[in-house]
Every structure is written in structure tokens, then in C-alpha cells.
N, C-alpha and C positions, 0 to 999 in steps of 0.2 A: 589505617583507614582505607587505603587503596585496595589492600588485600580483601577486606570485608566486602567492598563493592564488587570486586571481581568474583568472589565466591557467590554472592547474591545473584549476579548475572547468570552464572552457570546453573543455578537451581531451577530456572524456568524451562519451559518446554522447548524442544528443538523442532523448528518449523521447516528444516531443510528438505528439499525435494523438488520434484517437478509436479505441478498441480494443474489440473484441467477443470475449467469452469463447468459446472452443472447448472445450466440455465433453468431447468425445471424445478430445482430446489432453491434457487437464488431469488432474491427480491430486489429487482433492479427497476429503476424508473422505466416506464414503457418505451419511451423513445430510445433509451440506451439499450434495452433488451432487444429491440427490433434491429438496431444497427450492428450489434455484435454477432458475428458468425461463430467465432470461437475465441477463447482466451486461455493462454497458458502462462502460469506464473512459475518462474524459476527462483527458488529461495535457497540461499546459502547462509549458513550461520555457524559461528564458532563462539567461544566464550567471551569475545570482545565486541562483536558486531553482527548485524543481520543485513543482508542485501536482498532486495526484492526487485526482480525484473519481470515486467508484465508485457507479454507479446500477444497482441490482439489482432485478429483478422476481422475486418468489417464486411458486412453484406454489400453486395454490388449497389453502387449509388448512394450508400449511407454517408459517404464523405467523412469518415472518422479521421482522427488525428493521424498525420503521416501518410495520408492517401491509402489507408488499408494496411499499412505496416504496423508493427508493434511499437509500443512505447513503454518506458519504465514508469513506475509509480510516481516518479518525480517529474513527470511531464516533459521528458526529453532524454531520459536515460534511466538506468537502474537507480533505486533509492537505497543508500547505505546509511545505517544509523548505529551509533555506539549503544551497547547494551548496559553500560555502567551508570546511566542516568544523566550523563553530561550531554551538552548540546552538540549537534552535528550541523555544520553549515555547508550548503551546496550552492554553487552558482548554476542556475538552470538555463542561462542564455536569455531568459526574459526577466530575470530578477534573482533574488536570493531566497533560499529556503532554509529555515532553521528548524531542525527536528530534534525530538527528545523522546526516548523510550522509557517506559516504566513497567516493571513487572507487577502483575496483579495476582490475587489469590488464585489457586488452582492452575498456575502455570500460564495464565493468559498474559499477553503482551499488548500494551497500548502505546501507539506511536502518535504523537501530536506534532503537526507541522504547520508553520506559518510561512507563507510565500508572499513576498512583497516585490513589486517591480512595476514595469510599465508595459502596456500593450496598446498599440495604435495611438500612442501619445497620451494615454490616460493611465494615471497611477492606480494600482490595485493592491488589495491584500486579500489573501485566501487562507482560511484556517481549516485544517482537516484533522480528524482523529480516526485512527484505524485500530480496531480491537481485534487481535488475532487469538484464536483458540483452536485446539485440536479436538476432534470428536471421533467416534467409532474406532477407538483403539489406535488413533493416529492415521487413519485412512482418509479422514475428511478434515479440511481446513476451512474454518468459518471466519470471515472477515466482515465486521460491521464497520461501514464507512459513514462518517458524518462530516459534512463540509458546510462552510459559510463563505460566500463570496458575492461577486456582482450579480449572480443569478439567484441569490437568496439561499436559504438552507436547503440542503439535499441530504438524503439518507438512502443507503443501499446495503443489502446483505449479499455477499458473495459466498457461495458454497462451492468448494473445489475438491476434487477427488485426486488422490495420489496416483500418478502414472507408474 
């Protein structure tokens, strides 16, 4: 049964590469779009796991996370998730994130994460789903992000081109 899961994981698309945000094609909340100067995603993937590191440069005075430095998709570093459908647990410093990847038809990958913790003395839970798919013969990475947390539901579409 483990062999079947490993073979299934390898049948999906390979999202590896360095990707640059194309703000003109992306659909980001206006406040977020205004604050981002540039964003580069470094994705590494093998038959067992995918790691996504997001490095974002913020516009002057935008006050983005990390004072204009990059951050990982896991809000404090790179996000690594197993591709066999099992849960991956990460300590984020603010709490715990439990993530799970699922291959969809046509090689798309869906990663669901639930982060629980405490911020400024208040308990919180944030649920997010990221839907990864390749387009334009592998030259474009599209990521649909949906999240629900203390700020209510949010949705964005990130369109990134391969460097």
C-alpha cells in the first residue's frame, strides 16, 4: 500500500523552479497588491515532498511581515509538505501548522493547512487551501489561495512565471 501511495505522488506535476510574481495577471486584494514590490517563490519537489519558500520585497512604508524581508508560505519559513497524503506538522513559532497535500485531476496539487496558536495573548485558528497548477507548457504557475481566520475569508490568485 505504501508503494501505491508513492507511485501516485510521483504522477502529479512537478512544480520545482524559481517563480516570479506577475502582479498584472494576479488577482490579489488591493491592499496586498499595493504593498508587494516583488515576490519570488522557490519550489523544490521530489517524489516524497514539496517545499515552497516565498521571498517577498515590500514597497517602502508598506510594513510587510519581516520589515520588507521575505517569508515562507508557513508564516516564518519555508513550507514543506509530504506528497503521499499524510499530515505534515510544523511548529511556526506562533503555533502549530498541520498540512496535507492531495493530488487532483490533471496534475494539480491542493495543500490544506490549519494553523492553531496564540498571538498577543489570543488563541487563533487559520485554515488555508492552496491549489497549485501549471499552465503555458510549465512556464506559468497559478496558485489559488483561500483562507479563513480572524480577518474573515480571503481569496487571491497568484500568477507566477518561471525564471
